[in-house]
C-alpha positions in Angstrom: 12.8 72.3 -26.6 12.9 69.1 -28.7 11.2 68.8 -32.1 7.6 67.5 -32.4 6.9 65.1 -35.2 3.5 64.9 -36.9 2.6 62.1 -39.2 -0.2 61.0 -41.5 -0.6 57.8 -43.5 -3.3 56.8 -45.9 -4.4 55.1 -49.1 -6.0 56.1 -52.4 -9.7 55.2 -52.4 -10.3 56.3 -56.0 -8.2 58.4 -58.5 -9.5 61.6 -56.8 -10.2 60.4 -53.2 -7.5 59.8 -50.5 -8.2 58.5 -47.0 -5.6 59.7 -44.5 -5.2 58.8 -40.8 -3.5 60.8 -38.1 -3.8 60.0 -34.4 -7.4 58.9 -34.0 -8.7 60.9 -36.9 -9.6 59.9 -40.5 -9.4 62.7 -43.1 -11.2 62.2 -46.5 -9.6 64.3 -49.2 -11.6 64.4 -52.4 -12.3 66.6 -55.4 -15.7 68.0 -56.5 -17.3 66.3 -59.5 -16.1 69.1 -61.8 -12.5 68.0 -61.0 -13.2 64.2 -61.3 -14.1 63.4 -57.7 -17.2 62.4 -55.7 -17.2 65.3 -53.3 -16.8 63.1 -50.2 -14.5 65.7 -48.5 -12.6 68.9 -49.0 -9.9 68.9 -51.7 -6.2 69.1 -51.0 -6.0 72.9 -51.4 -9.1 73.5 -49.3 -7.4 71.4 -46.5 -4.3 73.5 -46.9 -6.2 76.8 -46.5 -8.2 75.3 -43.6 -5.0 74.2 -41.9 -3.6 77.7 -42.3 -6.8 79.2 -40.7 -6.7 76.6 -37.9 -3.0 77.4 -37.2 -3.7 81.2 -37.2 -6.5 80.6 -34.7 -4.3 78.6 -32.3 -1.4 81.1 -32.5 -3.8 84.1 -32.3 -5.3 82.9 -29.0 -2.0 81.8 -27.5 -0.3 85.2 -28.3 -3.4 87.2 -27.3 -3.1 85.7 -23.8 0.6 86.6 -23.7 -0.1 90.2 -24.9 -3.0 90.6 -22.5 -5.6 90.9 -25.3 -9.1 89.7 -24.6 -10.5 88.0 -27.7 -14.3 88.1 -27.8 -14.7 86.7 -31.3 -12.3 85.8 -34.1 -13.3 85.1 -37.7 -10.7 84.1 -40.3 -11.4 83.8 -44.0 -8.7 82.6 -46.4 -8.8 82.5 -50.2 -6.2 81.6 -52.8 -6.1 81.4 -56.6 -4.6 78.7 -58.6 -4.2 78.4 -62.4 -5.0 74.6 -63.0 -3.1 74.5 -66.4 0.0 72.8 -64.9 -2.0 70.4 -62.8 -3.8 69.2 -65.9 -0.6 69.1 -68.0 -1.7 71.9 -70.3 1.1 74.4 -69.6 4.2 74.9 -67.6 4.0 78.7 -67.8 2.7 79.2 -64.3 3.4 77.4 -61.0 1.1 74.6 -59.9 0.5 76.1 -56.5 -1.3 79.2 -55.2 -0.4 82.4 -57.0 -1.6 84.4 -54.0 -3.2 83.6 -50.6 -5.2 86.3 -48.8 -6.1 86.2 -45.2 -9.0 88.2 -43.8 -8.4 88.4 -40.0 -11.4 89.8 -38.2 -11.0 89.9 -34.4 -13.3 91.6 -31.9 -10.9 92.5 -29.0 -10.1 95.1 -26.5 -6.7 95.8 -28.2 -5.6 99.2 -29.5 -4.8 99.5 -33.2 -1.0 99.5 -32.3 -1.3 96.4 -30.1 -3.4 94.7 -32.9 -0.6 95.4 -35.4 2.0 93.9 -33.0 -0.3 90.9 -32.4 -0.7 90.2 -36.1 3.1 90.4 -36.7 3.6 88.0 -33.8 1.0 85.6 -35.2 2.7 85.6 -38.6 6.1 85.1 -37.0 5.0 82.2 -34.8 2.5 80.3 -37.0 4.1 77.1 -38.4 1.8 77.0 -41.4 2.5 80.7 -42.2 6.2 79.9 -42.0 5.8 76.8 -44.3 3.8 78.9 -46.9 6.1 81.9 -46.8 9.4 80.1 -46.9 10.8 77.1 -48.8 10.8 73.9 -46.8 13.1 71.0 -47.6 11.1 68.1 -48.9 12.1 64.5 -49.5 10.0 62.4 -51.8 11.0 58.8 -51.5 9.7 55.8 -53.6 9.0 52.8 -51.4 8.5 49.6 -53.3 6.9 46.5 -51.8 8.8 43.3 -52.2 7.4 41.2 -55.0 6.8 37.6 -54.0 6.4 34.9 -56.5 
């Protein structure tokens, strides 16, 4: 199967707000007032946690069908803790990202405990966001400069 490519593009609206476009959707990323924003949208780390939950949801339902599990209801809660010292340039002692991310996976199904355990392992193995969070991903960060016209 060939690779799928996903893209976003966008522009800063303020120092804390970014407007991103993907397919026909506009995503507003902003900070709460306590972090210098206007609270016009979720902040970047909230979007990351939400995308993780959304990915788990998709993969959970896909793999449940494959395993013959009937899902009546699925709740997913995800939390993560960050020390903001590096973000604000106060210290390099801790990483800038999440120190820990915790997933509360609460399904109501007809699956046995053993099948549920297999299901969760399958979800973790096949969820692209889980893979990106659990494993290093090569990144390229390229400066693109507009031509200066005089």
